[in-house]
C-alpha positions, 0 to 999 in steps of 0.5 A: 975753631974746635966748634967748627969741626963738630958742626958740618958746613951745611952748604957743602953737605947739601950742595947749597949756595947763596946767590944774588939776583932777580926773582921771577914772578911764578917761580918758587924760592926758599926765602930765609928770614923771620916774621917781622909782623903779623898783618892778618891772623884770620884762620884760612888766610894768614898774612905776615911780613917777612924781613920787614919787606916781603908780604907773605900770604899763607893758607893756615886753617888751624888756630893752633898752627897760627898761634905757633906761627905767632910764637915763632915770629922773630925766629929764623926760618925758611919760607918756601914761597912762590913770587906773585908780585914784585911791585910795589914790594915783593908779595908771595904765596908761602906754602911751607915754613921751616923753623929750626930747633928751639934754642935753650936760654938760661938766665 
């Protein structure tokens, strides 16, 4: 319980809430999850899979940023994305990716 006092509840601090519902094509949503597969890493047109079920198209022309994306795969992040299709699976155009601070591990 002591640790809980040191870390503020970000949902309360920023007025966030978790909602379940249907997404609408053309709307932009912050998607929480991780990159589970790199489908195409061509500069300018990167395609990744998020949470094993969402295909995300990204316009990333810089090779170093693509490499950073590969390094951060399987780390939690927020993907600001516009829904482009819901059938047969959700497809999005991702404009921004926000990863958290890297965790330090000691073995």
